[in-house]
N, C-alpha and C positions, 0 to 999 in steps of 0.2 A: 404446624403448617410449614411445609418445605417448599422453598422457592428454587427452581432450577432455571438456569439461563442456558438456552440453546443457541447461543450466538456463534456463528461460523465466519471465519475469515475467507471471503470469496472475492473474486474480481467484480468490479462494478460495471454497470452498463454505461456509466458516466466516464467514457474513455477518451483519453488523449492519444495514448499509444496502445496499452494492453489492459488498462483498468486497474493496475496494481495499486498506485497511489490513492486513487479514489476508493478502492476497496478497503485499504488500510484506514483511510479517513472515516469511512462509514462505520467500520468496526469499532474504532475508538470514539466515534461521536464528535469528531473534529471537522473543521472546515477543510474542504478538498484543496483549496488554494494554498492554505498554510502548509499542508503536508507536501504538496508539490514543490513549494518554495524551499522548505527545509531540505527536502531530498536533493533538489538542484544545488543548493549551497553546499551541502555535505559532499556531493559528487564532484563539484568543481574545485573546492578549496581544501579538501582533505586528501592527502596522498594515501593515507592508511585506509580509506573508505572506498572499497571497490564498487562504486555505485552502479555502473553499467552491468557488471557481472551479477551483482545481487538482484538487480531488476530483471535480468533475463531468467535467472533461476526462479524468482518468484512468479514470473509470467508463465513459466512452464509448470510449476508445482501447484499454484493456487487454483482451486476449482472455479469453474464458471458458476454464475448465480443460477 
């Protein structure tokens, strides 16, 4: 018996801006608030993490649900 997972990374309808963080949280099965908080901390406190640029790219590339 073969089990296939047809899970796709898509933007969520649970949007604050574009639904990217919520889509990632739903894909990973994590709490949306935790993903948003981790993203915000990485964006603010890490010079090497281009958070805004990455978010814009994901907002453009990720398909809608």
